[in-house]
C-alpha positions as CSV (number, residue, x, y, z in Angstrom):
1,M,-69.9,39.6,36.6
2,I,-73.1,40.1,34.6
3,D,-74.8,41.8,37.5
4,V,-72.0,44.3,37.9
5,Y,-72.0,45.0,34.2
6,K,-75.7,45.5,34.2
7,K,-75.7,47.8,37.2
8,R,-73.0,50.0,35.6
9,L,-74.9,50.2,32.3
10,K,-78.1,51.0,34.1
11,K,-76.4,53.8,36.0
12,C,-75.1,55.3,32.8
13,S,-78.1,54.5,30.6
14,K,-79.6,58.0,30.8
15,L,-76.4,59.4,29.3
16,M,-75.6,56.8,26.7
17,E,-77.4,55.0,23.8
18,S,-74.8,52.3,23.1
19,A,-72.2,50.2,24.8
20,G,-68.9,49.4,23.0
21,L,-67.7,45.8,22.9
22,E,-64.6,44.3,21.3
23,Y,-66.4,41.9,19.1
24,T,-63.2,40.4,17.6
25,F,-61.8,39.3,20.9
26,L,-64.9,38.1,22.6
27,T,-66.0,34.5,22.5
28,Q,-69.5,33.7,21.2
29,S,-70.7,32.7,24.7
30,M,-69.3,35.9,26.2
31,M,-71.0,38.0,23.5
32,G,-74.2,36.2,24.2
33,M,-74.0,37.1,27.9
34,L,-73.0,40.7,27.4
35,T,-75.8,41.4,24.9
36,H,-78.5,39.4,26.6
37,P,-81.5,41.5,27.8
38,H,-80.7,40.4,31.4
39,A,-77.2,42.0,31.1
40,K,-78.1,45.5,29.8
41,P,-80.9,48.0,29.7
42,E,-83.2,47.7,26.7
43,A,-82.4,51.2,25.5
44,V,-78.6,50.5,25.3
45,A,-77.5,49.0,22.0
46,P,-74.3,47.0,21.8
47,K,-71.8,48.2,19.1
48,D,-68.5,47.0,17.9
49,C,-65.7,49.2,19.1
50,T,-62.8,46.8,18.3
51,H,-61.2,49.3,15.8
52,I,-61.4,52.1,18.4
53,M,-59.8,50.0,21.2
54,S,-57.1,48.8,18.7
55,E,-56.2,52.4,17.9
56,L,-56.2,53.5,21.6
57,R,-53.7,50.7,22.3
58,L,-51.4,51.7,19.5
59,I,-49.0,53.7,21.6
60,K,-47.5,52.0,24.6
61,D,-46.0,53.7,27.7
62,D,-42.7,52.6,29.2
63,G,-44.4,50.2,31.6
64,E,-46.2,48.4,28.8
65,I,-43.1,48.1,26.7
66,K,-41.3,46.6,29.7
67,R,-44.0,44.0,30.0
68,I,-43.8,43.1,26.3
69,H,-40.0,42.7,26.7
70,A,-40.6,40.5,29.7
71,S,-43.0,38.3,27.7
72,A,-40.4,38.0,24.9
73,K,-37.9,36.7,27.4
74,V,-40.3,34.1,28.7
75,A,-40.6,32.8,25.1
76,D,-36.8,32.0,25.2
77,E,-37.5,29.6,28.0
78,F,-40.9,27.9,27.5
79,W,-44.4,28.8,26.6
80,R,-47.5,27.5,24.8
81,S,-46.7,27.3,21.2
82,Y,-48.1,26.6,17.7
83,V,-46.0,24.0,15.9
84,S,-46.2,23.0,12.2
85,S,-43.9,20.8,10.1
86,G,-43.5,19.8,6.5
87,Q,-46.2,21.1,4.2
88,R,-48.2,22.3,7.2
89,T,-45.7,25.1,7.8
90,N,-47.9,27.2,5.4
91,I,-50.4,27.3,8.3
92,A,-49.5,30.4,10.3
93,H,-51.0,29.2,13.6
94,G,-51.0,25.4,13.1
95,L,-51.7,23.1,16.0
96,P,-49.5,20.1,16.6
97,T,-50.7,16.8,15.1
98,Q,-49.5,13.1,15.4
99,R,-47.4,13.5,12.3
100,K,-43.8,12.4,12.9
101,L,-40.9,14.5,11.7
102,D,-38.9,13.3,8.7
103,P,-35.3,14.2,7.8
104,G,-35.2,17.5,5.9
105,D,-38.6,18.7,7.3
106,L,-38.9,22.4,8.1
107,V,-40.5,23.0,11.5
108,M,-42.1,26.3,12.3
109,I,-42.7,27.2,16.0
110,D,-44.8,30.2,16.8
111,L,-44.8,31.5,20.4
112,H,-47.2,33.9,22.1
113,P,-46.1,34.4,25.7
114,I,-48.0,36.7,28.0
115,V,-46.6,38.5,31.1
116,N,-48.8,40.7,33.3
117,G,-51.4,40.9,30.5
118,Y,-49.0,41.9,27.7
119,S,-48.1,39.6,24.8
120,A,-45.0,39.1,22.6
121,D,-45.1,37.2,19.3
122,M,-42.1,35.4,17.8
123,C,-41.7,32.7,15.2
124,R,-38.7,30.4,14.6
125,T,-38.1,28.1,11.6
126,L,-35.8,25.1,12.0
127,C,-34.8,22.2,9.8
128,V,-34.6,18.5,10.8
129,G,-31.0,17.8,10.0
130,K,-29.0,19.7,7.3
131,P,-31.2,21.9,5.1
132,A,-31.2,21.2,1.3
133,K,-29.8,24.0,-0.9
134,D,-33.2,25.2,-2.0
135,Q,-34.4,25.4,1.7
136,Q,-31.3,27.3,2.7
137,D,-31.7,29.7,-0.3
138,I,-35.3,30.6,0.5
139,Y,-34.5,30.9,4.2
140,D,-31.7,33.3,3.4
141,L,-33.9,35.3,1.0
142,Y,-36.6,35.7,3.6
143,L,-34.1,36.7,6.2
144,K,-32.7,39.4,3.8
145,A,-36.3,40.7,3.2
146,Q,-37.0,40.7,6.9
147,Q,-33.8,42.5,7.9
148,T,-34.2,45.1,5.0
149,T,-37.7,45.8,6.2
150,I,-36.6,46.2,9.9
151,A,-33.9,48.7,8.8
152,K,-36.7,50.9,7.5
153,V,-38.7,51.0,10.7
154,K,-38.9,54.4,12.2
155,A,-41.6,56.8,13.4
156,G,-43.6,58.0,10.5
157,A,-43.0,54.9,8.2
158,G,-46.2,53.6,6.7
159,V,-47.0,50.0,7.6
160,A,-48.2,49.3,4.0
161,E,-44.8,50.6,2.8
162,L,-43.0,48.2,5.2
163,E,-45.0,45.3,4.0
164,E,-44.3,46.2,0.4
165,T,-40.6,46.3,1.1
166,L,-40.7,42.7,2.5
167,H,-43.0,41.4,-0.2
168,G,-41.2,43.2,-3.0
169,I,-37.9,41.3,-2.3
170,L,-39.8,38.0,-2.3
171,K,-41.6,38.9,-5.6
172,D,-38.4,40.0,-7.3
173,A,-36.9,36.7,-6.5
174,G,-39.9,34.9,-8.2
175,H,-41.8,33.9,-5.0
176,E,-44.9,36.0,-5.3
177,E,-47.1,32.9,-5.3
178,H,-45.6,31.7,-2.0
179,I,-46.6,34.8,-0.1
180,F,-49.5,34.4,2.3
181,G,-50.8,36.5,5.1
182,P,-49.6,40.0,6.1
183,P,-46.2,39.6,7.8
184,I,-46.4,42.7,10.0
185,H,-48.5,43.6,13.0
186,G,-48.4,45.2,16.4
187,V,-48.3,43.5,19.8
188,G,-49.7,44.5,23.1
189,I,-52.7,43.2,25.1
190,E,-53.4,41.1,22.1
191,F,-50.6,39.3,20.2
192,E,-52.0,40.9,17.0
193,E,-53.1,44.5,17.1
194,A,-52.5,47.9,15.5
195,P,-50.5,49.0,13.7
196,L,-51.6,46.6,10.9
197,P,-51.2,46.7,7.1
198,P,-54.2,46.9,4.8
199,G,-56.3,43.7,4.7
200,H,-54.8,42.2,7.9
201,A,-58.0,42.6,10.0
202,F,-61.4,44.0,9.2
203,F,-61.4,46.2,12.4
204,H,-58.3,48.2,11.3
205,R,-59.8,51.0,9.2
206,D,-56.7,53.0,8.3
207,S,-55.3,51.7,4.9
208,N,-51.7,52.8,5.7
209,R,-51.2,53.5,9.3
210,K,-48.0,55.3,10.1
211,T,-45.8,53.9,12.8
212,E,-45.3,56.1,15.8
213,S,-42.9,56.4,18.7
214,N,-43.6,53.7,21.3
215,S,-45.8,51.6,19.0
216,C,-44.7,48.0,19.1
217,T,-44.5,46.5,15.7
218,C,-43.8,42.8,15.3
219,Y,-42.3,40.9,12.3
220,L,-42.8,37.2,11.8
221,D,-39.2,36.1,12.5
222,S,-37.6,33.3,10.4
223,S,-34.3,33.2,12.2
């Protein structure tokens, strides 16, 4: 692979000064290989183009959307998952541990299935046994916030405005201190990509990206 990469860069080196790489989605070892002197002409400098690629992938064509739908269906059957329980449910992408479930525990399962290179992202929260009243109340509150936000999704809506709608309902109910992590992001080749709200990822440079037709925006689902 490195030889092919080097040959293509060498062929284009007279016309280019830099080579764009998606720094965010490359492992350290892969970055090392692609930026090593053996892999590129000395005159070509590597530059981070993650934000550019994220923006280019914002709008999906019909074929891409079908693949995302297919990956979501796979999640209903079986796929690799992140599982957290009890106090660890405040970890968005928690890995399973040897902890045993107790009655009344909340269990959060986060699924990222991939079909033909396109990802879906869905999260489900369950209770071991019958939920306590406070658990049911906060679950219902989040569901209300989520559904109110989804109802506002349309082409031209600002992602920051959607986030504020969801967060605003939680804050008004006295749960501001329990909010962690942006709840909205796009899906596509990566399970988290544009459109994104401010502060979600350093490579997203637009502070209030507007949603557009055929952009696939995902909400962390609590149902």
